[in-house]
C-alpha positions as CSV (number, residue, x, y, z in Angstrom):
1,M,18.0,2.6,274.5
2,N,16.8,-0.9,274.7
3,F,19.9,-2.6,273.2
4,P,22.0,-3.1,276.4
5,L,19.0,-4.7,278.1
6,K,18.2,-6.9,275.2
7,M,21.9,-8.1,275.1
8,I,21.7,-8.7,279.1
9,F,18.3,-10.7,278.8
10,Y,19.6,-12.9,276.2
11,Q,22.8,-13.7,278.1
12,W,20.6,-14.4,281.2
13,N,18.0,-16.4,278.9
14,L,15.2,-14.0,280.3
15,V,12.8,-14.6,277.4
16,C,9.2,-15.8,276.9
17,D,7.5,-15.7,280.2
18,D,10.3,-13.5,281.8
19,V,10.2,-10.9,279.1
20,Y,8.1,-8.6,281.4
21,K,11.4,-8.3,283.5
22,K,12.8,-5.9,280.9
23,A,10.0,-3.4,281.6
24,V,10.6,-3.9,285.3
25,A,14.3,-3.2,285.0
26,Q,13.4,0.1,283.0
27,A,10.8,1.0,285.6
28,V,13.1,0.4,288.6
29,Y,15.7,2.8,286.9
30,M,12.9,5.6,286.5
31,F,11.9,4.9,290.1
32,G,15.4,5.5,291.2
33,M,15.4,8.7,289.4
34,L,12.2,9.5,291.2
35,V,13.7,9.0,294.6
36,G,16.8,10.9,293.6
37,A,14.9,13.9,292.4
38,V,13.1,14.2,295.8
39,V,16.0,13.5,298.1
40,F,18.8,15.3,296.2
41,G,16.4,18.1,295.3
42,D,15.7,18.8,299.0
43,L,19.4,18.3,300.0
44,S,20.5,20.7,297.3
45,D,18.3,23.5,298.7
46,R,19.7,22.8,302.1
47,F,23.3,22.2,301.5
48,G,24.0,23.8,298.1
49,R,23.8,22.8,294.5
50,K,27.4,22.2,293.8
51,K,28.0,19.9,296.8
52,I,25.0,17.6,296.0
53,F,25.9,17.7,292.2
54,M,29.4,16.3,293.2
55,I,27.9,13.6,295.6
56,S,25.3,12.5,293.0
57,L,27.9,12.3,290.2
58,I,30.3,10.0,292.3
59,L,27.2,7.6,293.1
60,Q,26.3,7.7,289.3
61,L,30.0,6.8,288.4
62,T,30.3,4.1,291.1
63,C,27.1,2.3,290.1
64,G,27.7,2.7,286.4
65,V,30.9,0.7,286.8
66,L,29.5,-1.9,289.1
67,L,26.6,-2.5,286.7
68,A,29.0,-3.9,284.2
69,F,30.0,-6.6,286.8
70,S,26.5,-7.7,287.9
71,P,26.4,-11.4,288.1
72,E,22.6,-11.8,288.0
73,Y,19.3,-9.9,287.5
74,I,18.5,-9.0,291.1
75,S,21.8,-7.2,291.7
76,F,21.6,-5.6,288.2
77,V,18.2,-4.0,289.0
78,I,19.4,-2.7,292.6
79,L,22.3,-1.0,290.9
80,R,20.1,0.3,288.2
81,W,17.9,1.9,290.9
82,M,20.9,3.6,292.5
83,L,22.2,4.7,289.2
84,G,18.9,6.4,288.5
85,A,19.0,8.2,291.7
86,G,22.6,9.5,291.0
87,H,21.7,10.4,287.6
88,S,18.6,12.4,288.7
89,G,20.5,14.2,291.5
90,S,23.4,15.4,289.3
91,F,21.3,16.5,286.4
92,I,18.7,18.5,288.5
93,S,21.5,20.2,290.5
94,A,23.5,21.1,287.4
95,F,20.5,22.4,285.6
96,V,19.4,24.7,288.6
97,I,23.0,26.1,288.8
98,G,22.9,26.9,285.2
99,M,19.4,28.5,285.4
100,E,20.4,30.6,288.5
101,F,23.2,32.2,286.6
102,I,21.4,33.1,283.5
103,G,19.3,36.1,283.2
104,P,15.7,36.0,281.5
105,K,16.9,37.2,278.2
106,Y,19.1,34.0,277.6
107,S,17.3,31.7,280.1
108,Y,16.0,29.6,277.3
109,I,19.7,28.5,276.6
110,G,19.6,26.8,280.1
111,G,16.8,24.6,278.9
112,V,17.9,24.0,275.4
113,V,21.7,23.1,275.9
114,P,21.3,20.3,278.5
115,N,18.5,18.6,276.4
116,F,20.6,19.1,273.2
117,V,23.4,17.3,274.8
118,F,21.2,14.6,276.2
119,S,19.9,14.0,272.7
120,L,23.4,13.8,271.3
121,G,24.2,11.2,274.0
122,F,21.0,9.3,272.9
123,V,22.3,9.1,269.4
124,T,25.9,8.2,270.6
125,I,24.6,5.3,272.6
126,A,22.9,3.9,269.5
127,L,26.2,4.2,267.6
128,L,28.1,2.6,270.5
129,A,25.7,-0.2,270.7
130,Y,26.1,-0.9,267.1
131,L,30.0,-0.9,267.5
132,I,30.1,-2.6,270.9
133,R,27.9,-5.7,271.0
134,Y,29.0,-7.0,274.5
135,W,26.9,-5.3,277.1
136,K,29.5,-5.1,279.8
137,W,32.0,-3.1,277.6
138,L,29.1,-1.1,276.4
139,Q,28.1,-0.1,280.0
140,L,31.7,0.8,280.8
141,A,31.9,3.0,277.7
142,I,28.7,4.8,278.6
143,T,30.0,5.4,282.1
144,A,33.5,6.6,281.3
145,P,32.8,10.2,280.1
146,G,31.3,11.0,283.5
147,L,34.8,11.1,284.9
148,L,35.3,14.4,283.1
149,F,32.7,15.9,285.2
150,L,34.8,15.5,288.3
151,S,36.7,18.5,287.2
152,Y,33.6,20.6,287.9
153,Y,34.6,20.7,291.5
154,W,37.3,23.2,290.5
155,I,35.6,25.0,287.7
156,V,32.0,25.6,288.6
157,P,31.2,27.9,291.4
158,E,28.2,27.6,293.8
159,S,24.9,29.2,293.0
160,A,25.1,33.0,293.8
161,R,21.4,33.0,294.1
162,W,21.4,30.1,296.7
163,L,24.3,31.8,298.7
164,L,22.2,35.0,298.8
165,Q,19.1,33.2,300.2
166,K,21.4,31.6,302.9
167,G,22.6,34.9,303.9
168,R,26.2,34.5,302.6
169,Y,26.1,37.8,300.8
170,E,30.0,38.3,300.6
171,E,30.5,34.9,299.0
172,A,27.7,35.6,296.5
173,K,29.0,39.1,295.7
174,E,32.6,37.7,295.1
175,I,31.2,35.2,292.5
176,V,29.0,37.7,290.7
177,L,31.8,40.2,290.4
178,K,34.1,37.5,289.0
179,A,31.5,36.6,286.5
180,A,31.0,40.1,285.7
181,K,34.7,40.7,285.1
182,I,35.0,37.6,282.9
183,N,32.0,38.7,280.8
184,G,33.1,42.3,280.7
185,V,30.0,43.8,282.1
186,K,29.2,46.1,285.0
187,I,26.8,45.1,287.7
188,P,24.0,47.7,288.5
189,K,25.2,49.8,291.4
190,K,21.8,49.4,293.1
191,L,22.3,45.7,293.4
192,L,25.7,45.9,294.8
193,E,24.9,48.6,297.4
194,E,22.5,46.2,299.1
195,S,23.8,45.6,302.6
196,D,24.0,42.4,304.7
197,D,21.3,43.8,307.1
198,E,19.0,44.0,304.2
199,K,19.1,40.3,303.5
200,V,16.5,38.2,304.9
201,V,17.1,34.3,304.8
202,H,14.0,32.6,303.6
203,K,13.4,28.8,303.7
204,A,10.5,27.2,301.7
205,T,9.7,23.5,300.9
206,I,7.3,22.0,298.3
207,I,4.6,22.3,300.9
208,D,4.8,26.0,300.7
209,L,4.6,25.9,297.0
210,L,1.2,24.2,297.2
211,T,-0.2,26.1,300.3
212,Y,1.1,29.7,300.0
213,G,-1.6,30.8,297.6
214,P,-4.0,29.8,294.8
215,R,-2.1,31.1,292.0
216,L,1.3,29.5,293.0
217,R,-0.7,26.1,293.9
218,K,-2.3,26.0,290.4
219,T,0.8,26.8,288.6
220,S,2.8,24.2,290.5
221,L,0.2,21.5,289.8
222,I,0.0,22.2,286.1
223,V,3.8,22.2,285.8
224,F,3.8,18.9,287.7
225,Y,1.3,17.4,285.3
226,N,3.2,18.6,282.2
227,W,6.4,17.0,283.4
228,F,4.4,13.7,284.1
229,V,3.1,13.7,280.4
230,V,6.3,14.9,278.8
231,S,8.4,12.3,280.4
232,M,5.9,9.4,279.7
233,L,5.9,10.5,276.0
234,F,9.6,10.8,275.8
235,Y,10.5,7.6,277.3
236,G,7.5,5.7,276.0
237,L,8.4,6.6,272.4
238,S,12.1,6.2,273.1
239,L,11.6,2.5,274.4
240,S,9.4,1.6,271.6
241,T,11.5,3.0,268.6
242,S,13.3,-0.2,268.0
243,E,9.9,-2.0,267.8
244,L,8.5,0.3,265.0
245,P,7.7,-1.6,261.9
246,G,10.4,-1.8,259.1
247,G,14.0,-0.6,259.1
248,D,17.2,-1.4,261.0
249,P,16.6,-1.0,264.7
250,Y,19.9,0.9,265.2
251,I,19.2,3.3,262.5
252,K,15.7,3.9,263.9
253,I,17.2,4.7,267.4
254,M,19.5,7.1,265.9
255,L,16.8,8.8,263.8
256,S,14.8,9.0,266.9
257,G,17.5,11.0,268.8
258,V,18.0,13.2,265.7
259,A,14.4,14.0,265.5
260,E,14.6,15.7,268.9
261,F,16.9,18.4,267.5
262,G,13.8,19.6,265.4
263,G,12.1,20.4,268.8
264,F,15.1,22.1,270.1
265,I,15.5,24.3,267.1
266,F,11.7,25.3,267.4
267,C,12.4,26.3,271.0
268,C,15.4,28.4,270.1
269,V,13.6,30.3,267.6
270,F,10.1,30.8,269.2
271,M,10.6,30.7,272.9
272,N,11.5,34.4,273.1
273,R,9.1,35.5,270.5
274,I,5.8,33.9,271.3
275,G,6.6,32.8,274.8
276,R,7.0,29.5,276.9
277,R,3.4,28.8,277.2
278,R,2.5,28.9,273.6
279,C,5.5,26.8,272.6
280,Q,4.5,24.2,275.2
281,F,1.0,24.1,273.9
282,I,2.1,23.6,270.3
283,M,4.6,20.9,271.2
284,M,1.9,18.9,273.3
285,I,-0.7,19.4,270.6
286,L,1.7,18.2,267.8
287,A,2.8,15.2,270.1
288,S,-1.0,14.3,270.6
289,V,-1.9,14.4,266.9
290,T,1.1,12.4,265.7
291,C,0.8,9.8,268.3
292,V,-2.9,9.0,267.8
293,S,-2.4,9.1,264.0
294,A,0.4,6.6,264.2
295,G,-1.5,4.4,266.3
296,Y,-4.5,4.0,263.9
297,I,-2.4,3.5,260.7
298,P,-2.5,-0.2,259.7
299,I,1.0,-1.9,259.8
300,N,2.1,-3.0,256.4
301,K,5.1,-2.4,254.3
302,D,3.7,0.4,252.2
303,L,2.8,2.5,255.4
304,N,5.8,1.6,257.6
305,W,7.5,4.8,256.7
306,L,4.5,6.9,257.7
307,I,4.3,5.2,261.0
308,Q,8.0,5.8,261.7
309,L,7.8,9.5,260.5
310,L,4.9,10.4,262.8
311,A,6.5,8.6,265.5
312,F,9.7,10.7,265.1
313,I,7.9,13.8,264.8
314,G,6.1,12.9,268.2
315,K,9.4,12.2,269.7
316,G,10.8,15.5,268.5
317,A,7.9,17.4,270.1
318,S,8.4,15.6,273.4
319,G,12.0,16.6,273.2
320,G,10.9,20.1,272.8
321,G,8.4,19.7,275.6
322,F,11.2,18.7,277.9
323,V,13.1,21.9,277.2
324,L,9.9,24.0,277.8
325,V,9.1,22.3,281.2
326,Y,12.6,22.5,282.4
327,N,12.6,26.4,281.6
328,L,9.2,27.0,283.0
329,S,10.2,25.2,286.3
330,G,13.3,27.3,286.5
331,E,11.4,30.5,285.9
332,L,8.1,29.7,287.8
333,F,9.4,28.5,291.1
334,P,11.1,30.9,293.4
335,T,14.8,30.8,294.4
336,I,14.0,29.7,298.0
337,A,12.3,26.5,296.7
338,R,13.5,26.2,293.1
339,N,15.6,23.1,293.7
340,S,12.9,21.4,295.6
341,G,10.3,22.5,292.9
342,V,12.3,21.2,290.2
343,G,13.1,18.0,292.2
344,V,9.6,17.3,292.7
345,S,8.8,18.1,289.1
346,S,11.5,15.6,288.2
347,M,9.9,13.1,290.7
348,V,6.5,13.3,289.0
349,A,8.2,12.9,285.6
350,R,9.7,9.7,286.8
351,I,6.3,8.5,287.8
352,G,5.3,9.1,284.1
353,S,8.4,7.3,282.8
354,T,8.1,4.5,285.2
355,F,4.6,3.8,283.7
356,A,5.9,4.3,280.1
357,P,7.4,0.9,279.6
358,F,4.2,-0.7,280.9
359,I,2.0,1.3,278.6
360,S,4.3,0.4,275.8
361,L,4.0,-3.4,276.9
362,L,0.2,-3.0,276.8
363,G,0.3,-2.6,273.1
364,H,1.8,-6.1,272.8
365,Y,-1.2,-7.6,274.6
366,T,-3.8,-5.5,272.9
367,D,-3.1,-3.3,269.9
368,N,-0.6,-0.5,269.3
369,Y,-3.5,2.1,268.9
370,V,-4.2,1.6,272.7
371,T,-0.8,2.8,273.7
372,M,-0.7,5.6,271.3
373,T,-4.2,6.9,272.2
374,I,-3.1,7.0,275.9
375,F,0.0,9.0,275.2
376,G,-2.0,11.3,272.6
377,G,-4.9,12.0,275.0
378,L,-2.6,12.8,277.9
379,A,-0.6,15.2,275.7
380,L,-3.7,16.9,274.6
381,I,-4.7,17.8,278.3
382,A,-1.1,18.9,279.0
383,G,-1.1,21.3,276.1
384,I,-4.5,22.9,277.1
385,T,-3.7,23.4,280.9
386,I,-0.3,24.9,280.4
387,L,-2.0,27.9,278.9
388,F,-3.2,28.7,282.5
389,V,0.3,29.4,284.0
390,P,1.9,32.9,284.0
391,E,4.1,33.7,281.0
392,T,7.8,34.0,282.0
393,N,9.3,35.2,278.9
394,M,11.6,38.2,279.9
395,R,10.5,38.4,283.5
396,P,12.7,38.4,286.5
397,I,13.0,35.1,288.2
398,P,11.1,35.1,291.4
399,E,13.1,35.0,294.6
400,T,10.4,34.7,297.1
401,L,7.1,32.9,297.5
402,E,5.2,36.2,297.3
403,E,7.0,37.2,294.0
404,A,6.1,33.6,292.5
405,E,2.4,34.1,293.6
406,N,2.2,37.5,292.0
407,L,4.1,36.6,288.9
408,G,2.4,38.1,285.8
409,R,0.1,40.3,287.9
410,K,0.0,43.9,287.0
411,R,1.0,44.9,290.4
412,Q,4.2,43.1,290.4
413,D,5.1,44.8,287.1
414,E,4.5,48.3,288.7
415,E,6.5,47.5,291.7
416,E,9.6,46.4,289.6
417,L,9.3,49.5,287.4
418,K,9.2,51.6,290.6
419,K,12.2,49.8,292.1
420,Y,14.4,49.6,289.0
421,G,12.9,52.4,286.8
422,D,13.7,51.8,282.9
423,D,16.8,49.6,283.8
424,Q,15.7,46.3,282.2
425,E,19.1,44.6,282.9
426,A,18.7,45.4,286.6
427,R,15.1,44.0,286.5
428,C,16.2,40.7,284.9
429,L,19.1,39.9,287.2
């Protein structure tokens, strides 16, 4: 991930006393993602997931192209900020659309697949950087695939859950029936018989998530903290991969991306078996142990392989952690504030990723164990705290603040059983 920036900085002779500007450029990009998460997250709850996805995508493509023609550092950094905002808005909106169309039985797919493709892109960038050494051409090559997503305007429907919450019942019903026809399934009659008069349009914001009730507030804060740590870990380890002792930097970057697939496989196998909370606990504890261990191993040619191995295991655990916090966010926050909740989660994550390059830089001025101890300590706290949120495995996605507040309580389970009986599919829709 550092290769394009290294090429740019050598071209503009930003070395020695100006080396810190590389960390600033990374931090500005993350800050753009922070702003995009908050702004586009709120707009998506107001005006629809699909519309904001397209606007964010166009912003991302435009800035991606303009970046290749940046004449100097200031314009480059400004465009990086705007690119980060567009990237965050498009990713979050697309993720929420997917999660709101998937039932609890397969909801883990909504978290695994986007991150799987993200890691595939990570590996691809390393390969492209090896093949394309001029940063302007590399930037255009990275941006070009985004043009394919413009076709989503005609392919991807608006979120049926969002339409329901806005009182647009007939539009939502049309989308659901079309999906059912394509998938060859029948929608439970009880759901289709619900009339327009029964629909109540709710509106909620992030303030409601923090003030509605103590359980929802606690859950939200713990989820936010886990996003902060996972993002700091992921980007901190990603940015420092090329600096690991020994080996070819291009190979190390690719191996770092490949390591994430281990975390994804773990999630696919165990998320529906032992639950989201326990999986996240395991990922964070594993990341904590490997980071601290890697930081205290002395650097010499005989132990370089062990440092790299531990760093890659930590990277894989952070990748699995990303899958899990995405799923937890999509399943814990209610529909009426889900995009805002995921948006603020992403905002908090970008605060963590904004700090990541500076924490990594701290290792250059002190010692590597300082950086890795910070990463490991924060991961340990994240792993412990996640055990205090409700388990969401095979539970219906909450629609209202009340349902989110009562998630996991015995009373809510009894109400669902009374409403739907033994029809598990209806309960999970």
